[in-house]
C-alpha positions, 0 to 999 in steps of 0.5 A: 704282071700277076693278078694276084693280091689285089689292092683293096677298092678305095671307099670314102668310108671304112673302118680300121683297127687302131689301138685296140679299138675299132675305128670308123674312117670318113674321107672328106678330101676333094680330089685334085684334077685339071677340070675341077673347080678353081677360086677365081684368080688362082692357078688352075690344075694341070697334070703331064706325062713326064715319063710314060711306061713305054718310054721308061721300058725304051730307057730301061730295056727289054731285057730287064725283068722290071716291066717299066715306070710312069711319071707325072709332072704336076703344076697347081695353086697352094690353095686348091681343091681341099686346103689348109690356109696357113696363117702366113695366108692372111697375115703378111707379117708372119711369114714365120707361119706358113703351112709346113710351121703348122703344130700338129696339135692343131692338126689332130683334134676333136672336133664338131660339126654343125649345118649352116646350109640354111643360110643363103648363099652369098649372104653372111652366116652371122653368130645367131646363125651359129648358135642356133645350129649349135642348139640344133646339133646339140653341140653344147659348147666348142672346146678349146684346142678343138676344129669347128666344121661347118656345112653350106651345102655348097658342095652339092655344086662340085658339078658346076664349077662357076656355081660352086665357086659363087654360091655360099655364105660366108662367117661374118666378123661377129661370128668369126671372132666368137668362134676363135675366142672359145679356143678353136684351133682350125675352122673347116667348110665345105665351100670355096671359102670362109668368107661371103663372095659378095662381100670383099670385107673379108671378115674371116679371113681378117679374124683368122689373121689377127687371131693367127688361127688356121682354116680349111676350105673344100672340105667334102662329106661333112654331113656324112659325119654321123655325130655332130661331136664326139669325133676326131680329125686328122688333116694332113697339109703338104709340108710345102716350105714357105707356102701359104697354104697346101692341099691336105687329106682330112679324115673324120675318125671315131670309135664304133 
């Protein structure tokens, strides 16, 4: 096969021309694979060769000009790696709010991010913590219809699966309801869950189930976004019919 016209190499940050403007793009997505961390009790991921390139060539025949193709099979949980939790995940009374029904206006939004990495793992993030982090970041308010990302530092443990899925803080009830009452339509974290793993009350999941608002977990590179506000998020879950969540590709975008 010709080596000409090689594809551009992947970079987690790049710049593109969009609507006549130069836009910086940062990938906030973790990869998916069999050896990566999985939330306790969730299905592990498995990939396998459904048809190898050589097997396809045997099927096509050596006389064909077309070289070959390869196909892999995949088994995974709908809450694996970087993923969106649909409302149906935490509200069994709303089977109409599965992941494929999430409005585009919820997935493409202005956004802000705050640093909560000072909160100790396995404790609850309070409203005082949130407001203090907002003040330090210069985030005066949470815009209605926007998304809020919060960084815990849990992502630094990605290479240690057991630590990653057990050592992080989560939002308490007061902080959760306050954020949602500002009109935030998606709350995103680098941690495996928006809830403290040492507190099985699931304060944040409960609040989101009552307010009918999605959230997103295991988001990468939050702390690499160079501005705390004034950028946009594009969140793209798969349209998995009837599912309670989906892996998602997430991009942060801002004008250069």
